[in-house]
C-alpha positions, 0 to 999 in steps of 0.5 A: 499500500505504501507505494499507493497515493490515490484512491478511489472511494467509491469506484463503482466500474472505473468508469472514467478512469484512462487506465483502470488498473493505475499502479499508484490508484487503491480501487474501493467499492462496496460492492463486488459484484458483475450483472448483463445489462440491458443492451448485455454488456458487461458490467464490473464491479470489483475492488481492490478494497472492499469497505465502505466509504463512511468507515475506511480501513486505512490511516490519516493522510495516507493520499495525496489524491482522493477521487470520491464520486459516490452514488447519487440518484434517490430513485434508482430500483434495486434492479435496474441497469443504472442503479447496479452501475452506479448505486444507490443513495440510501434513506439516511443519503445526507448522513452517509455523504456527511461521513464520506466527505469526513472520510475522505478528508481524513485519509486524504494528506494535508496539501493533498486533493480532493476531486468530488463529482456529483449528477445533479440529477435528482438532488442538487450539489447546493444541496450536497455541499451542505454535508462539509465544511469545506469549500471547493477552490473550484469546478466544472459542469459537463455532461450533454444537460450539464448536470455532472458537476466535477468539483476540487477541494484541497484538503489546508489545516 
């Protein structure tokens, strides 16, 4: 683990990674599963570490860069392809996301960077940002509808 500088805290199927097995990254997810989607494509969620982003199995100040892309859908069915692909928010999602931010900042070293990705399809990012006392440095909207938000945070003392 000593050579791992990057944590993807809820990696899913590693969709946005160019190198899905980057040698400096640890891929974590609460799920370890495989599905066949409605169009026949195979969806594999195979993390290096099976773990919950609300209580990570890492020491404080372990990583220089963390990617935090938690589930963002409240209304995705348990068997829906979109729920399988992106995960689903639980009933207590406010507390889950609050704890997730806290854990990300706990395992991030001082001066480290947290990249947060959120889709505003069902919950506005402004509502989510109320769940952390940190302020992003900058961000960017992307996607066809502009609902995907990428935010960059830096951990300072």
